[in-house]
gemmi code that builds the backbone of each chain (N, CA, C; Angstrom):
import gemmi

chains = {
    "A": [
        ("MET", (101.243, 126.159, 98.582), (100.564, 124.239, 97.758), (100.466, 123.860, 98.928)),
        ("ASN", (98.716, 123.306, 98.905), (98.891, 121.892, 99.685), (98.207, 121.056, 98.993)),
        ("LEU", (99.364, 119.655, 98.428), (99.074, 119.257, 97.877), (98.076, 117.991, 97.603)),
        ("GLN", (97.898, 117.872, 99.012), (97.110, 116.409, 99.888), (95.538, 116.920, 99.213)),
        ("SER", (95.341, 118.261, 99.172), (93.762, 118.083, 98.876), (93.599, 118.423, 97.366)),
        ("TYR", (94.897, 117.947, 95.901), (94.569, 117.798, 94.837), (94.531, 115.982, 94.924)),
        ("ASN", (93.098, 115.441, 93.499), (92.885, 114.601, 93.876), (94.332, 113.634, 92.640)),
        ("ASP", (94.005, 112.799, 92.523), (94.756, 111.841, 91.957), (95.477, 112.349, 90.793)),
        ("GLN", (94.432, 112.738, 89.237), (94.711, 112.879, 88.310), (94.290, 114.194, 88.314)),
        ("ASP", (94.299, 115.705, 88.604), (95.168, 117.100, 89.488), (96.709, 116.641, 89.459)),
        ("LEU", (97.310, 116.218, 90.547), (97.952, 115.764, 90.480), (99.135, 115.292, 89.553)),
        ("VAL", (98.740, 114.457, 88.818), (98.632, 113.588, 87.344), (98.648, 115.194, 86.738)),
        ("LYS", (97.931, 115.268, 86.812), (98.463, 117.384, 85.092), (99.180, 117.807, 85.868)),
        ("LEU", (99.624, 118.839, 87.119), (100.376, 118.924, 87.465), (101.900, 117.940, 87.105)),
        ("TYR", (101.917, 116.963, 87.609), (103.367, 116.516, 87.111), (103.873, 116.607, 85.289)),
        ("ILE", (102.945, 116.074, 84.663), (103.077, 116.262, 83.576), (103.441, 117.721, 82.607)),
        ("THR", (103.017, 118.915, 83.619), (103.559, 120.266, 83.325), (104.446, 121.103, 83.798)),
        ("GLY", (105.133, 119.823, 84.580), (106.673, 119.879, 84.729), (106.415, 120.440, 85.881)),
        ("ASN", (105.675, 119.919, 86.701), (105.654, 120.452, 88.625), (106.472, 118.713, 89.350)),
        ("GLU", (107.319, 118.709, 89.749), (108.042, 117.807, 90.371), (106.935, 117.437, 91.649)),
        ("ASN", (106.662, 117.897, 92.364), (106.034, 118.062, 93.148), (104.809, 116.841, 93.017)),
        ("GLY", (104.166, 117.237, 91.800), (102.754, 116.643, 91.777), (103.993, 114.640, 92.140)),
        ("LEU", (104.630, 113.998, 91.108), (105.217, 113.255, 91.737), (105.382, 112.471, 93.224)),
        ("GLN", (105.775, 113.166, 93.639), (106.668, 113.549, 95.513), (105.360, 113.272, 95.328)),
        ("GLU", (104.229, 114.182, 96.010), (102.738, 113.135, 96.565), (101.589, 112.629, 95.791)),
        ("LEU", (102.161, 111.946, 94.751), (101.568, 110.355, 94.353), (102.343, 109.335, 95.053)),
        ("LEU", (103.441, 109.562, 95.058), (104.526, 108.617, 95.402), (103.846, 108.485, 97.085)),
        ("ARG", (103.711, 109.241, 97.841), (103.575, 109.710, 99.300), (102.839, 109.165, 99.991)),
        ("ARG", (101.693, 108.841, 98.611), (100.150, 108.539, 98.635), (99.705, 107.500, 98.997)),
        ("HIS", (100.094, 107.052, 97.209), (100.733, 105.061, 97.356), (100.932, 104.297, 97.209)),
        ("LYS", (102.410, 104.607, 98.128), (103.994, 103.853, 97.936), (103.274, 103.044, 98.769)),
        ("SER", (103.404, 102.607, 99.637), (102.256, 101.828, 101.258), (101.725, 101.134, 99.910)),
        ("LYS", (100.908, 100.885, 99.666), (100.355, 99.908, 99.137), (100.232, 98.821, 98.180)),
        ("ILE", (101.260, 100.117, 96.845), (101.704, 99.377, 95.738), (102.937, 98.690, 96.191)),
        ("TYR", (103.513, 99.369, 97.037), (104.946, 98.571, 97.635), (104.667, 96.764, 97.924)),
        ("THR", (103.697, 97.487, 99.245), (103.292, 96.078, 100.019), (102.962, 94.343, 98.965)),
        ("SER", (101.543, 95.258, 98.137), (101.478, 94.245, 96.828), (102.461, 93.974, 96.587)),
        ("ILE", (103.240, 93.871, 95.698), (104.494, 93.984, 95.399), (104.842, 93.054, 96.602)),
        ("TYR", (105.719, 93.517, 97.869), (105.607, 92.938, 98.642), (105.512, 91.660, 99.312)),
        ("LEU", (103.888, 91.288, 98.920), (103.464, 89.759, 99.780), (103.673, 88.950, 98.497)),
        ("LEU", (103.364, 89.518, 97.049), (103.513, 88.534, 96.104), (105.238, 87.968, 96.128)),
        ("VAL", (105.768, 89.094, 96.375), (107.195, 88.491, 95.624), (108.146, 87.262, 96.673)),
        ("LYS", (107.773, 88.169, 98.031), (108.153, 87.698, 99.094), (109.472, 88.345, 99.825)),
        ("ASP", (110.425, 88.880, 98.994), (112.026, 88.857, 99.342), (111.794, 91.068, 99.087)),
        ("GLN", (112.452, 91.621, 100.317), (112.257, 92.527, 100.271), (112.886, 93.669, 99.353)),
        ("TYR", (113.741, 93.640, 99.012), (114.585, 93.915, 97.464), (114.354, 93.679, 96.857)),
        ("LEU", (113.962, 92.785, 96.290), (113.672, 92.185, 94.741), (112.208, 93.028, 95.173)),
        ("ALA", (111.134, 93.637, 96.263), (110.052, 94.581, 95.716), (110.220, 95.565, 95.463)),
        ("GLU", (111.641, 96.760, 95.838), (111.855, 97.396, 96.079), (112.663, 98.088, 94.948)),
        ("ASP", (113.319, 97.128, 94.106), (113.945, 96.841, 92.519), (112.161, 96.849, 91.827)),
        ("ILE", (111.773, 96.524, 91.969), (110.176, 96.140, 90.946), (109.083, 97.048, 91.226)),
        ("PHE", (109.021, 97.914, 92.336), (108.524, 98.770, 92.864), (109.559, 99.816, 92.736)),
        ("GLN", (110.380, 100.200, 91.853), (110.806, 101.633, 90.968), (110.715, 101.253, 89.598)),
        ("ASP", (111.615, 100.028, 89.148), (111.041, 100.048, 87.867), (109.080, 101.193, 87.575)),
        ("ALA", (108.446, 100.244, 88.656), (107.173, 100.564, 88.083), (107.006, 101.524, 87.375)),
        ("PHE", (107.226, 103.179, 88.454), (107.645, 104.374, 89.064), (108.658, 104.612, 87.352)),
        ("ILE", (109.300, 103.733, 86.997), (110.113, 104.518, 86.288), (109.075, 104.452, 84.749)),
        ("LYS", (108.867, 103.254, 84.053), (107.673, 103.321, 84.379), (106.485, 104.730, 84.467)),
        ("VAL", (105.892, 104.540, 85.016), (105.341, 105.951, 85.158), (105.420, 106.818, 84.774)),
        ("ILE", (106.898, 107.053, 84.869), (107.460, 108.565, 84.189), (107.867, 108.543, 83.000)),
        ("ASN", (108.264, 107.658, 82.525), (108.177, 107.646, 81.057), (106.868, 107.597, 80.338)),
        ("THR", (105.692, 107.130, 81.288), (105.059, 106.996, 80.569), (103.977, 109.065, 80.115)),
        ("LEU", (103.930, 109.198, 81.932), (103.536, 110.353, 81.610), (103.868, 111.672, 81.173)),
        ("ARG", (105.038, 111.109, 81.150), (106.151, 111.925, 80.340), (105.850, 111.976, 78.267)),
        ("SER", (105.762, 111.306, 77.885), (105.568, 111.119, 77.035), (104.589, 111.114, 76.451)),
        ("GLY", (103.037, 111.181, 77.321), (102.052, 112.207, 77.314), (100.791, 110.747, 76.746)),
        ("ARG", (101.279, 109.707, 76.710), (101.054, 108.465, 76.663), (99.734, 107.701, 77.932)),
        ("TYR", (99.871, 108.428, 78.979), (99.297, 108.382, 79.894), (97.113, 108.476, 79.554)),
        ("ASN", (96.684, 107.590, 80.384), (95.250, 108.133, 79.801), (94.326, 108.353, 80.831)),
        ("GLU", (93.532, 109.296, 80.280), (93.148, 110.621, 81.405), (91.657, 110.219, 82.022)),
        ("GLU", (91.560, 108.962, 81.586), (89.839, 108.539, 82.424), (90.500, 106.935, 83.136)),
        ("GLY", (91.642, 106.530, 83.209), (92.304, 106.001, 84.016), (92.332, 106.667, 85.924)),
        ("LYS", (91.896, 105.520, 86.311), (92.883, 106.360, 87.302), (94.392, 105.686, 88.230)),
        ("PHE", (94.513, 106.118, 89.052), (95.703, 106.616, 89.264), (96.452, 105.114, 89.908)),
        ("LEU", (96.082, 104.419, 90.520), (96.780, 103.871, 91.691), (96.175, 102.366, 91.140)),
        ("PRO", (95.071, 101.856, 90.524), (94.794, 100.672, 89.662), (95.942, 100.899, 88.353)),
        ("TRP", (95.470, 101.609, 87.804), (97.408, 102.146, 86.374), (98.445, 101.232, 86.937)),
        ("VAL", (98.801, 102.078, 87.837), (100.579, 101.411, 88.363), (100.042, 100.496, 88.719)),
        ("MET", (99.268, 99.609, 89.238), (99.001, 98.260, 89.787), (99.293, 97.189, 88.651)),
        ("ARG", (98.695, 97.603, 87.479), (98.942, 97.040, 87.051), (100.592, 97.114, 85.998)),
        ("ILE", (101.245, 97.980, 85.779), (102.136, 97.824, 85.773), (103.331, 96.933, 86.536)),
        ("ALA", (103.026, 97.874, 87.895), (103.891, 96.906, 89.138), (103.505, 94.818, 88.619)),
        ("HIS", (101.863, 94.596, 88.943), (101.364, 93.536, 88.435), (102.027, 92.761, 87.526)),
        ("ASN", (102.407, 93.123, 86.584), (102.994, 92.100, 85.061), (104.082, 92.199, 85.521)),
        ("LEU", (105.101, 93.817, 86.396), (106.672, 92.742, 86.708), (106.350, 92.057, 87.348)),
        ("VAL", (106.274, 91.724, 88.556), (106.723, 91.239, 88.746), (105.877, 89.573, 88.308)),
        ("ILE", (104.725, 89.778, 87.657), (104.981, 88.368, 85.706), (105.843, 88.037, 85.292)),
        ("ASP", (106.100, 89.104, 85.209), (107.649, 88.918, 84.122), (109.076, 88.568, 84.680)),
        ("TYR", (108.864, 88.481, 86.158), (109.687, 88.465, 86.740), (109.788, 87.116, 86.793)),
        ("PHE", (108.611, 86.352, 87.123), (108.593, 85.114, 87.470), (108.856, 84.055, 86.432)),
        ("ARG", (108.065, 84.922, 85.264), (108.669, 83.787, 83.586), (109.813, 84.066, 83.729)),
        ("LYS", (110.994, 84.892, 83.989), (112.010, 84.939, 83.625), (112.908, 83.576, 84.630)),
        ("GLU", (112.250, 84.104, 86.178), (113.128, 83.393, 86.876), (112.202, 81.610, 86.845)),
        ("LYS", (111.666, 80.882, 86.036), (111.125, 79.674, 85.895), (110.834, 78.999, 87.225)),
        ("ARG", (109.978, 79.654, 88.494), (109.797, 79.816, 89.605), (109.434, 80.214, 90.556)),
        ("THR", (108.280, 79.245, 90.829), (107.387, 80.110, 91.759), (108.470, 80.683, 93.232)),
        ("PRO", (107.251, 81.646, 93.876), (108.212, 82.510, 94.921), (107.996, 81.389, 96.304)),
        ("ILE", (108.825, 81.640, 96.848), (109.512, 80.649, 98.293), (109.253, 81.399, 99.317)),
        ("ILE", (109.357, 81.199, 100.057), (109.635, 82.169, 100.771), (110.844, 81.864, 101.608)),
        ("THR", (111.242, 83.498, 101.877), (112.343, 83.562, 101.935), (112.392, 84.513, 104.017)),
        ("SER", (112.706, 83.938, 104.737), (112.897, 84.514, 105.950), (113.859, 85.075, 106.027)),
        ("SER", (115.244, 85.671, 105.436), (116.038, 86.460, 105.673), (116.490, 86.886, 104.983)),
        ("ASP", (115.337, 87.880, 104.186), (115.181, 88.855, 103.093), (115.530, 90.444, 103.582)),
        ("GLY", (117.086, 90.148, 104.082), (117.195, 91.253, 105.364), (116.259, 91.364, 106.175)),
        ("MET", (115.871, 93.131, 106.407), (115.760, 93.635, 107.694), (114.123, 93.179, 107.386)),
        ("ASP", (113.367, 92.462, 108.566), (112.054, 92.085, 108.433), (111.424, 93.579, 108.816)),
        ("VAL", (110.687, 93.727, 107.371), (110.551, 95.799, 107.692), (109.457, 95.677, 109.148)),
        ("PHE", (109.006, 94.269, 109.431), (107.651, 94.411, 110.358), (108.485, 94.633, 111.766)),
        ("ASN", (109.775, 94.386, 111.022), (110.144, 95.027, 112.986), (111.541, 96.075, 113.418)),
        ("MET", (110.790, 96.530, 111.902), (111.143, 98.136, 111.778), (109.920, 99.071, 112.258)),
        ("LEU", (108.895, 98.796, 112.223), (107.688, 99.389, 112.729), (108.353, 99.734, 114.258)),
        ("HIS", (107.915, 100.589, 114.672), (107.834, 101.437, 115.786), (107.058, 102.384, 116.036)),
        ("PHE", (105.951, 101.510, 117.158), (104.308, 102.091, 117.708), (104.758, 103.025, 118.942)),
        ("TYR", (105.088, 104.237, 119.587), (104.869, 104.350, 120.693), (103.943, 104.412, 121.511)),
        ("ASP", (104.037, 104.612, 122.989), (102.921, 103.869, 123.806), (101.800, 103.175, 123.905)),
        ("GLU", (103.180, 102.010, 123.197), (102.749, 100.527, 122.995), (103.000, 99.703, 123.919)),
        ("SER", (102.318, 98.761, 125.198), (102.936, 97.754, 125.889), (104.277, 96.606, 125.326)),
        ("ALA", (104.406, 96.406, 125.740), (105.193, 95.111, 125.099), (105.035, 94.161, 124.904)),
        ("GLU", (103.439, 93.781, 125.105), (102.237, 92.601, 125.422), (101.874, 93.140, 124.033)),
        ("GLU", (101.176, 94.399, 124.157), (100.649, 94.972, 122.987), (101.301, 94.207, 121.131)),
        ("LYS", (102.712, 94.427, 121.535), (103.572, 94.780, 120.508), (103.681, 93.190, 120.156)),
        ("MET", (104.025, 92.096, 121.064), (104.587, 91.109, 120.749), (103.420, 90.487, 120.527)),
        ("LEU", (101.491, 90.659, 120.040), (100.617, 90.393, 119.971), (100.314, 90.959, 119.140)),
        ("ARG", (100.751, 92.312, 118.636), (101.224, 93.191, 116.830), (101.428, 91.813, 116.619)),
        ("ASP", (103.486, 91.447, 116.840), (104.204, 91.560, 115.872), (103.457, 90.093, 114.778)),
        ("GLN", (102.702, 89.393, 116.263), (102.960, 87.934, 116.101), (101.776, 88.038, 115.413)),
        ("THR", (100.789, 88.476, 115.173), (99.655, 88.797, 114.807), (99.182, 89.049, 112.492)),
        ("HIS", (100.971, 90.058, 112.821), (101.817, 90.275, 111.608), (102.585, 89.246, 111.007)),
        ("LYS", (102.919, 88.110, 111.691), (103.015, 87.065, 111.304), (102.610, 86.106, 110.824)),
        ("ASP", (101.616, 86.030, 111.474), (100.563, 84.861, 111.715), (100.092, 85.483, 109.826)),
        ("LEU", (99.705, 86.326, 110.231), (99.202, 86.930, 108.705), (99.318, 87.065, 107.066)),
        ("LYS", (100.890, 87.406, 107.562), (101.874, 87.202, 106.286), (102.079, 85.677, 106.107)),
        ("ALA", (102.550, 85.212, 106.942), (102.576, 83.834, 106.342), (101.262, 83.358, 106.091)),
        ("MET", (100.101, 83.471, 106.115), (98.941, 82.867, 106.023), (98.507, 83.341, 103.902)),
        ("ILE", (98.948, 84.316, 103.707), (98.865, 85.272, 102.608), (99.673, 83.927, 101.960)),
        ("HIS", (100.758, 84.855, 102.139), (101.912, 83.773, 101.468), (101.473, 82.297, 100.890)),
        ("LEU", (100.361, 81.722, 102.227), (100.294, 79.682, 101.477), (98.748, 79.886, 100.878)),
        ("LEU", (98.328, 81.384, 100.288), (97.308, 80.543, 99.180), (97.970, 80.693, 98.505)),
        ("PRO", (97.092, 79.931, 97.637), (97.678, 80.015, 96.001), (98.249, 81.285, 95.630)),
        ("ASP", (98.635, 80.845, 94.886), (98.844, 82.417, 93.983), (97.829, 83.599, 93.326)),
        ("GLU", (96.949, 82.728, 92.740), (95.741, 83.331, 92.182), (94.674, 83.696, 92.751)),
        ("GLN", (95.422, 83.091, 93.841), (93.822, 83.356, 95.396), (94.809, 85.036, 95.484)),
        ("LYS", (95.860, 84.681, 95.938), (96.284, 85.656, 96.513), (96.686, 87.021, 95.886)),
        ("GLU", (96.517, 87.050, 94.295), (96.807, 88.176, 93.585), (94.857, 89.046, 94.044)),
        ("VAL", (94.301, 87.672, 93.534), (93.050, 88.655, 93.640), (93.044, 89.654, 94.391)),
        ("LEU", (93.221, 88.941, 96.317), (93.325, 89.286, 97.415), (94.180, 90.576, 97.379)),
        ("LEU", (95.740, 90.205, 96.963), (95.731, 91.688, 97.341), (95.243, 93.131, 96.059)),
        ("MET", (95.831, 92.724, 94.888), (94.582, 93.402, 93.706), (93.267, 94.070, 93.982)),
        ("ARG", (92.303, 93.624, 95.165), (90.970, 93.801, 95.311), (90.883, 94.935, 96.386)),
        ("HIS", (92.239, 94.115, 97.267), (92.265, 95.398, 98.857), (93.034, 96.344, 99.014)),
        ("TYR", (94.714, 95.712, 98.232), (95.277, 96.926, 98.504), (94.879, 98.100, 97.521)),
        ("ALA", (94.813, 97.013, 95.886), (94.964, 98.514, 94.625), (93.380, 99.521, 94.786)),
        ("ASP", (92.801, 98.289, 95.094), (90.809, 98.893, 95.294), (91.134, 98.422, 93.196)),
        ("LEU", (91.442, 97.829, 92.879), (90.658, 97.137, 91.432), (89.344, 96.902, 91.478)),
        ("SER", (89.042, 96.669, 90.762), (87.479, 96.146, 90.441), (87.571, 94.763, 89.141)),
        ("PHE", (86.481, 94.619, 90.425), (87.220, 92.979, 89.994), (87.185, 92.962, 88.330)),
        ("LYS", (85.909, 93.094, 87.134), (86.241, 93.511, 86.469), (87.826, 93.704, 85.912)),
        ("GLU", (88.315, 94.823, 86.107), (89.617, 95.300, 85.747), (90.948, 93.761, 86.289)),
        ("ILE", (89.875, 93.872, 87.681), (91.431, 92.868, 88.210), (90.935, 91.311, 87.349)),
        ("ALA", (89.672, 91.016, 86.646), (89.567, 89.626, 85.354), (91.055, 90.611, 83.818)),
        ("ASP", (90.870, 91.268, 84.073), (91.498, 92.113, 83.285), (92.739, 91.575, 83.113)),
        ("LEU", (93.406, 92.113, 84.094), (94.536, 91.825, 84.030), (94.882, 90.582, 84.489)),
        ("THR", (94.245, 89.427, 84.464), (95.064, 88.144, 85.535), (94.406, 87.738, 83.983)),
        ("ASP", (94.322, 87.872, 82.475), (92.882, 87.479, 81.759), (91.938, 86.218, 82.237)),
        ("VAL", (91.123, 86.401, 83.095), (90.079, 85.737, 83.683), (89.208, 85.974, 83.421)),
        ("SER", (87.792, 85.680, 83.434), (86.085, 85.831, 83.515), (86.101, 86.740, 84.928)),
        ("ILE", (84.669, 87.283, 85.235), (84.535, 88.672, 86.167), (84.623, 87.458, 87.681)),
        ("ASN", (83.567, 86.360, 86.967), (83.418, 85.741, 87.741), (84.415, 84.797, 88.445)),
        ("THR", (85.225, 84.332, 87.887), (86.543, 83.740, 87.601), (86.918, 84.603, 88.549)),
        ("ALA", (87.594, 85.358, 88.606), (88.015, 87.315, 89.671), (87.311, 87.051, 90.988)),
        ("LEU", (85.991, 86.650, 90.335), (84.904, 87.263, 91.990), (85.004, 85.683, 92.946)),
        ("GLY", (85.425, 84.504, 92.428), (85.184, 82.835, 92.822), (86.828, 83.161, 93.778)),
        ("ARG", (87.514, 83.231, 92.783), (89.572, 82.811, 93.351), (88.907, 84.362, 94.781)),
        ("MET", (88.480, 85.503, 94.972), (88.403, 86.665, 95.904), (87.926, 86.267, 97.298)),
        ("ARG", (86.787, 84.970, 96.530), (85.731, 84.157, 97.494), (86.818, 83.392, 98.772)),
        ("TYR", (87.616, 82.211, 97.312), (88.438, 81.095, 97.705), (89.415, 81.691, 98.779)),
        ("ALA", (90.231, 82.985, 98.387), (90.907, 83.716, 98.895), (89.764, 83.922, 101.034)),
        ("LEU", (89.740, 83.851, 101.057), (89.129, 84.609, 102.245), (88.946, 83.744, 103.491)),
        ("SER", (87.688, 82.438, 102.187), (87.466, 81.153, 103.464), (89.114, 80.825, 103.477)),
        ("ASN", (90.081, 80.191, 103.378), (90.822, 80.073, 102.939), (91.303, 80.493, 103.784)),
        ("LEU", (92.117, 81.854, 104.230), (92.362, 82.302, 105.713), (91.541, 82.372, 106.700)),
        ("ARG", (90.458, 82.269, 106.714), (89.393, 81.897, 107.181), (89.572, 80.859, 107.897)),
        ("LYS", (89.925, 79.821, 106.972), (89.691, 78.235, 107.783), (91.506, 78.441, 108.210)),
        ("MET", (92.539, 79.165, 108.085), (93.987, 79.250, 108.356), (93.982, 79.196, 109.358)),
        ("LEU", (93.251, 80.795, 109.680), (92.942, 80.960, 111.158), (92.125, 80.479, 112.407)),
        ("LYS", (91.386, 79.833, 112.085), (90.121, 78.836, 112.921), (91.481, 77.549, 113.536)),
        ("THR", (91.711, 77.236, 112.407), (92.955, 76.146, 112.999), (93.845, 76.843, 113.442)),
        ("LYS", (94.909, 77.322, 113.565), (95.209, 78.375, 113.892), (94.761, 78.458, 115.834)),
        ("GLU", (93.451, 79.768, 115.803), (93.102, 79.150, 117.397), (93.021, 77.762, 118.185)),
        ("MET", (92.175, 76.877, 117.134), (92.908, 75.483, 117.735), (93.472, 74.785, 118.355)),
        ("THR", (94.843, 75.259, 117.431), (96.144, 74.822, 117.889), (96.258, 75.818, 119.476)),
        ("TYR", (96.439, 77.233, 119.423), (96.412, 77.570, 120.408), (95.750, 77.114, 121.586)),
        ("LYS", (94.064, 76.883, 121.664), (93.139, 76.384, 122.376), (94.277, 74.444, 122.929)),
        ("GLY", (94.660, 73.969, 121.945), (94.965, 72.942, 122.318), (94.583, 71.780, 122.227)),
    ],
    "B": [
        ("MET", (108.359, 61.065, 139.037), (107.241, 62.804, 138.755), (107.967, 62.828, 137.084)),
        ("THR", (106.050, 63.079, 136.478), (106.028, 62.955, 135.505), (106.491, 64.356, 134.388)),
        ("LYS", (107.458, 64.420, 133.899), (108.137, 66.467, 133.253), (106.775, 65.663, 132.796)),
        ("THR", (106.009, 67.467, 132.633), (105.665, 68.022, 131.751), (106.699, 69.301, 130.811)),
        ("SER", (105.993, 69.533, 129.560), (106.200, 70.193, 129.018), (105.666, 71.216, 127.245)),
        ("THR", (106.072, 72.492, 128.067), (104.800, 73.176, 127.007), (105.471, 73.213, 125.313)),
        ("SER", (104.867, 72.731, 124.546), (105.954, 72.649, 123.440), (106.228, 74.337, 122.410)),
        ("LYS", (106.425, 74.579, 121.617), (106.168, 75.618, 121.762), (105.762, 75.882, 120.276)),
        ("THR", (104.498, 76.844, 119.756), (103.958, 77.438, 118.783), (104.039, 76.625, 117.799)),
        ("ASN", (103.873, 75.811, 117.273), (104.002, 76.140, 115.765), (101.926, 76.513, 115.616)),
        ("VAL", (101.902, 77.074, 114.480), (101.404, 77.383, 113.714), (100.892, 76.262, 112.029)),
        ("ASN", (100.052, 75.448, 112.228), (100.344, 74.204, 111.413), (98.819, 74.353, 110.396)),
        ("LEU", (99.968, 75.085, 109.494), (99.640, 75.590, 108.473), (99.181, 74.179, 107.368)),
        ("PRO", (97.190, 74.673, 106.983), (97.274, 73.351, 106.026), (98.493, 73.428, 104.617)),
        ("THR", (97.566, 72.080, 104.414), (98.764, 71.629, 102.908), (97.479, 72.135, 102.140)),
        ("GLN", (97.623, 72.045, 101.148), (97.812, 72.535, 100.233), (96.564, 71.812, 99.459)),
        ("ASN", (95.708, 70.140, 100.015), (94.493, 69.412, 100.045), (93.428, 70.870, 100.834)),
        ("MET", (94.414, 71.413, 101.666), (93.128, 72.881, 102.238), (92.311, 73.622, 100.912)),
        ("PHE", (93.058, 73.401, 100.179), (93.038, 74.384, 99.250), (92.116, 74.422, 98.230)),
        ("GLN", (90.901, 72.994, 98.946), (89.783, 72.989, 98.282), (89.123, 74.111, 97.440)),
        ("SER", (88.430, 73.786, 95.803), (87.477, 74.854, 95.338), (86.252, 74.493, 95.715)),
        ("THR", (85.874, 74.666, 97.655), (84.964, 74.669, 97.806), (84.481, 75.736, 99.170)),
        ("THR", (83.434, 76.154, 99.593), (82.872, 77.097, 100.005), (81.447, 76.498, 100.065)),
        ("ASP", (81.206, 75.561, 100.269), (79.477, 74.953, 100.241), (79.187, 75.189, 101.555)),
        ("ASN", (79.951, 75.289, 102.540), (79.229, 75.741, 103.746), (79.624, 77.105, 104.461)),
        ("GLU", (79.575, 77.913, 103.467), (79.997, 79.188, 103.753), (79.078, 80.496, 103.419)),
        ("SER", (78.039, 81.127, 103.890), (77.789, 81.949, 102.954), (78.421, 82.936, 102.978)),
        ("ASP", (77.960, 83.331, 101.633), (78.440, 85.122, 100.792), (78.235, 86.396, 102.208)),
        ("ALA", (77.164, 85.955, 103.335), (77.610, 86.947, 104.259), (78.705, 86.798, 105.280)),
        ("ASP", (78.818, 85.420, 105.564), (79.899, 85.078, 106.631), (81.031, 85.783, 105.714)),
        ("ILE", (81.334, 85.103, 104.296), (82.700, 85.867, 103.955), (82.550, 87.247, 103.492)),
        ("ASP", (81.852, 87.313, 103.484), (82.197, 89.272, 103.700), (81.970, 89.886, 105.000)),
        ("LEU", (80.987, 89.050, 106.233), (81.954, 89.366, 107.657), (83.093, 89.262, 107.949)),
        ("PHE", (83.278, 88.111, 107.434), (84.816, 87.867, 107.321), (85.990, 89.295, 107.374)),
        ("TYR", (85.563, 89.156, 105.873), (86.614, 89.815, 105.168), (86.646, 91.570, 105.976)),
        ("ASP", (85.392, 92.153, 106.259), (85.217, 93.205, 106.771), (85.737, 93.320, 108.214)),
        ("GLN", (86.415, 92.015, 108.825), (87.303, 91.679, 110.150), (88.278, 91.902, 109.880)),
        ("ILE", (88.479, 91.343, 109.044), (90.652, 91.565, 108.154), (90.839, 92.429, 107.491)),
        ("LYS", (89.913, 92.758, 107.419), (90.507, 94.462, 106.457), (91.380, 95.261, 107.270)),
        ("SER", (91.349, 95.547, 108.501), (91.955, 96.461, 109.312), (93.374, 95.820, 110.026)),
        ("LYS", (93.314, 93.907, 109.834), (94.297, 93.745, 109.514), (95.372, 93.687, 108.967)),
        ("LEU", (94.077, 93.360, 107.382), (94.974, 93.373, 105.954), (96.005, 95.112, 105.955)),
        ("ASP", (94.662, 95.733, 106.319), (96.048, 98.110, 106.269), (97.070, 97.468, 107.561)),
        ("GLY", (96.808, 96.350, 107.886), (97.772, 96.489, 109.136), (99.177, 96.008, 108.784)),
        ("LEU", (99.544, 95.499, 107.532), (100.675, 94.928, 106.678), (101.093, 95.571, 106.305)),
        ("LEU", (100.710, 97.068, 105.948), (100.976, 98.019, 104.943), (102.370, 98.236, 105.234)),
        ("THR", (103.425, 98.470, 104.230), (104.860, 98.481, 104.249), (105.042, 99.352, 103.162)),
        ("ASN", (106.635, 100.498, 103.913), (106.799, 100.959, 103.108), (108.765, 100.983, 102.363)),
        ("PRO", (108.409, 101.653, 100.950), (110.140, 101.162, 100.329), (110.875, 102.513, 100.979)),
        ("GLN", (112.243, 101.841, 101.084), (112.543, 102.284, 101.758), (112.788, 104.049, 101.342)),
        ("ASP", (113.589, 104.534, 101.199), (113.833, 106.469, 100.820), (114.681, 106.813, 100.129)),
        ("GLU", (115.685, 105.701, 99.639), (116.604, 106.023, 98.969), (116.014, 105.266, 98.197)),
        ("THR", (114.883, 104.410, 97.135), (114.233, 104.238, 96.471), (113.246, 105.014, 95.870)),
        ("ILE", (112.458, 105.940, 97.216), (111.911, 107.366, 96.630), (112.852, 108.412, 95.457)),
        ("ASN", (113.810, 107.980, 96.581), (114.667, 109.195, 96.035), (115.227, 108.851, 94.458)),
        ("ARG", (115.954, 107.955, 94.206), (116.280, 107.059, 92.882), (114.837, 107.254, 92.068)),
        ("ILE", (113.931, 107.265, 92.430), (113.060, 107.137, 91.216), (112.260, 109.212, 90.821)),
        ("LEU", (112.461, 109.516, 92.127), (112.507, 111.287, 92.339), (113.681, 111.764, 91.433)),
        ("ALA", (115.199, 110.939, 91.288), (116.133, 111.875, 90.901), (115.606, 111.559, 89.584)),
        ("TYR", (115.459, 110.113, 88.854), (115.311, 110.384, 87.434), (114.652, 110.495, 87.013)),
        ("SER", (113.307, 111.152, 87.354), (112.167, 112.360, 86.660), (112.631, 113.123, 86.344)),
        ("LYS", (113.787, 113.603, 87.346), (114.238, 114.776, 87.514), (115.279, 114.436, 86.397)),
        ("SER", (116.259, 114.214, 85.429), (116.654, 113.576, 84.723), (116.168, 113.824, 83.898)),
        ("LYS", (114.951, 113.258, 83.128), (114.240, 112.855, 82.212), (114.229, 114.800, 81.616)),
    ],
}
model = gemmi.Model(1)
for chain_id, residues in chains.items():
    chain = gemmi.Chain(chain_id)
    for i, (resn, *xyz) in enumerate(residues, 1):
        res = gemmi.Residue()
        res.name, res.seqid = resn, gemmi.SeqId(i, " ")
        for name, pos in zip(("N", "CA", "C"), xyz):
            atom = gemmi.Atom()
            atom.name, atom.element = name, gemmi.Element(name[0])
            atom.pos, atom.b_iso = gemmi.Position(*pos), 0.0
            res.add_atom(atom)
        chain.add_residue(res)
    model.add_chain(chain)
structure = gemmi.Structure()
structure.add_model(model)
structure.setup_entities()
């Protein structure tokens, strides 16, 4: 059974009928986008792991109880669950996210790319760190839209519904997020040039 | 003799004032082009949860 050829809806159906491989494939397929979105929002690896786990527990409970709407796309649905869990966390903590430099091991330092020169690796690592830092600097509402749009592939209507704003506002936030990233990158280039 | 030194490179990240709500000087085409340019870099930030987390999720599912 080649599950990689199944679409998400078929995998969900497979899982609902009792085949655990359906869930395993859905996890394999979507875990990086979901986890990365959470991680970039909360900026803490361990917290992101917890929220990711909680999101999928909700997914499992909903699928098992037959409450899943088959018309919805799986990834956006899970992202909505994860997003709400992130919001719940910040409400409970009543604080805005802060950049933590020691959240356990930086996963970016654990990436191994073979056949890559040391210089290429350093450049890639620096690019990753810089872009990650710049994303963290974005206002929360802009960062949120950028992550939902890019990693979760949510439509602007879905993002608007999720964040309780108009579609135009969601579109505007995406524009501002990209514009601000562009400005930060230009500023960085000017810094390097001296 | 004048001593010179190269300062450690710091990314001069903008202050909050940089996030003024204006993109008047940038066209939609510029923004779209920029997004196309950074998509691969954004994808490069993708990272995975630990295997232990995945295993816990699967174990929970099997226990239901």
